[in-house]
C-alpha positions in Angstrom: -6.2 -18.8 -10.7 -3.6 -20.5 -12.8 -1.1 -20.8 -9.9 -1.0 -23.2 -7.0 -1.5 -20.4 -4.5 -3.2 -17.0 -4.8 -0.7 -14.2 -5.1 -0.4 -10.6 -3.9 1.9 -7.7 -4.5 2.2 -5.0 -1.9 3.6 -1.8 -3.5 4.6 0.9 -1.0 6.1 4.4 -0.8 8.2 4.8 2.3 10.5 7.7 3.2 11.3 6.9 6.8 10.7 3.1 6.7 7.4 3.2 8.6 5.2 2.3 5.6 7.8 -0.3 4.5 7.5 -2.0 7.9 3.8 -2.0 7.6 4.1 -3.5 4.1 6.3 -6.3 5.3 3.9 -7.1 8.2 1.0 -7.2 5.7 3.0 -9.7 3.6 3.4 -11.9 6.6 -0.4 -11.8 7.1 -1.1 -12.6 3.5 1.3 -15.5 3.6 -0.5 -16.8 6.8 -3.7 -16.6 4.7 -2.2 -18.8 2.1 -0.9 -16.3 -0.4 2.4 -16.0 -2.2 3.1 -12.4 -1.3 5.9 -9.9 -1.9 6.4 -6.2 -1.1 8.3 -3.8 -3.3 8.9 0.0 -3.1 7.1 2.1 -5.7 10.5 3.4 -6.8 11.4 -0.2 -7.9 8.1 -1.2 -9.5 7.6 2.0 -11.4 9.9 0.8 -14.2 8.9 -2.9 -14.3 6.5 -4.5 -16.8 3.4 -6.6 -16.2 3.0 -8.7 -13.1 0.3 -11.4 -12.8 -1.2 -11.4 -9.3 -4.6 -11.9 -7.7 -4.5 -8.8 -5.5 -2.6 -5.5 -5.6 -2.1 -3.6 -2.4 -0.8 0.0 -2.3 0.5 1.8 0.8 1.8 5.3 1.2 2.6 7.9 3.9 0.2 10.7 4.4 1.7 14.1 3.5 -0.5 17.2 4.1 -3.7 15.0 4.3 -3.0 13.3 0.9 -0.5 11.4 -1.1 3.0 12.9 -1.2 4.0 15.3 -3.9 7.5 16.1 -5.2 7.8 19.1 -2.8 6.6 17.1 0.3 9.1 14.4 -0.5 11.9 17.0 -0.9 10.9 18.2 2.6 11.2 14.7 3.9 14.7 14.4 2.4 15.7 17.6 4.2 14.5 15.9 7.4 16.7 12.9 6.8 14.9 10.6 4.4 17.2 9.0 1.8 17.1 10.9 -1.5 16.6 7.8 -3.7 13.2 7.1 -2.0 11.9 10.5 -3.0 12.3 10.0 -6.8 8.8 8.8 -7.5 5.7 8.5 -5.3 2.4 6.7 -5.4 0.7 9.8 -6.8 2.9 9.7 -9.9 2.8 5.9 -10.2 -1.0 5.3 -10.1 -1.7 7.1 -13.5 0.8 4.7 -15.2 -1.0 1.5 -14.1 -4.3 -0.4 -14.7 -5.7 -3.8 -14.0 -4.2 -5.1 -17.2 -0.7 -4.6 -15.9 -1.4 -6.8 -12.8 -3.9 -9.3 -14.2 -6.5 -8.3 -11.5 -8.8 -5.4 -10.7 -8.9 -6.3 -7.0 -7.0 -3.9 -4.8 -6.6 -2.8 -1.2 -5.1 0.4 0.2 -3.4 1.4 3.4 -1.6 4.5 4.7 0.6 5.6 7.5 -0.1 8.8 9.3 0.8 10.7 12.4 -1.2 9.5 15.4 -2.2 13.1 16.3 -4.3 13.3 13.1 -5.6 9.7 13.1 -9.3 10.7 12.7 -9.0 13.1 9.8 -11.1 11.9 6.8 -8.5 13.0 4.3 -5.3 11.0 4.0 -3.0 9.2 1.5 -5.3 6.1 1.6 -8.4 8.0 0.7 -6.7 9.7 -2.2 -5.0 6.5 -3.4 -8.4 4.6 -3.3 -10.1 7.3 -5.4 -7.2 7.3 -8.0 -7.1 3.5 -8.2 -10.8 3.4 -8.7 -10.5 5.8 -11.6 -7.9 3.5 -13.1 -10.3 0.6 -13.1 -9.4 -1.1 -9.8 -12.1 -2.4 -7.3 -11.2 -2.0 -3.6 -12.2 -5.0 -1.6 -12.2 -3.0 1.7 -12.0 0.6 2.7 -8.5 2.0 3.2 -6.9 1.5 6.6 -4.5 3.7 8.5 -1.5 2.7 10.6 -0.2 5.2 13.1 3.3 6.7 13.6 4.6 8.9 16.3 5.2 12.2 14.6 6.5 12.7 11.1 9.5 10.3 11.2 8.0 7.6 13.4 8.4 5.1 14.7 5.2 3.1 14.3 3.1 3.1 17.5 3.3 0.0 19.6 1.2 -2.8 18.2 0.8 -1.4 14.7 2.9 -4.0 13.0 0.9 -6.8 14.6 -2.3 -5.0 13.5 -0.9 -4.8 10.0 -0.2 -8.5 10.0 -3.8 -9.2 11.1 -5.1 -6.8 8.5 -3.1 -8.7 5.8 -4.8 -12.0 6.9 -8.2 -10.3 6.8 -7.6 -8.8 3.3 -6.3 -12.2 2.1 -9.5 -13.9 3.3 -11.6 -11.1 1.6 -9.7 -11.6 -1.6 -10.3 -15.3 -1.6 -14.0 -14.8 -1.0 -14.0 -12.4 -4.1 -12.2 -14.9 -6.2 -14.6 -17.7 -5.1 -17.6 -15.5 -5.9 -16.3 -14.8 -9.4 -15.6 -18.5 -10.1 
């Protein structure tokens, strides 16, 4: 690492603010673990150039047991999501990136999903993990899900705190990976 502190970037897709809230909580956890960490919506980072970080995290809402598609984001807009958030999703962004763009192959993935389908094996995180792996990223842990009440949310009680703890845990796992490689 060339910086004083390890760094992490949390990229998220969020239509109703639930995934954004989880991303911000994860950033707090990463900072508590000693990271310089920031979160950005996928709509903002889609047009930016290279970023040098030690860990890339990606979060997205689960739509029809997978990452969103243009049609499912249009449905979310009809349900009240701001139209500017539906321009691009994680599914369209992942094929445009690789480890060379971020200076790391280390990644972690999270998703948000309705509590009533919490135990389904297929979700945005599963799909994102598979697609990131195909692009050359190495996941340091299995994807994790954070639960919302219904389609629009809010997050279930305690989920932001759980996300912050997960951010700390992922930060520690990343540092162990960096130490192992050194």
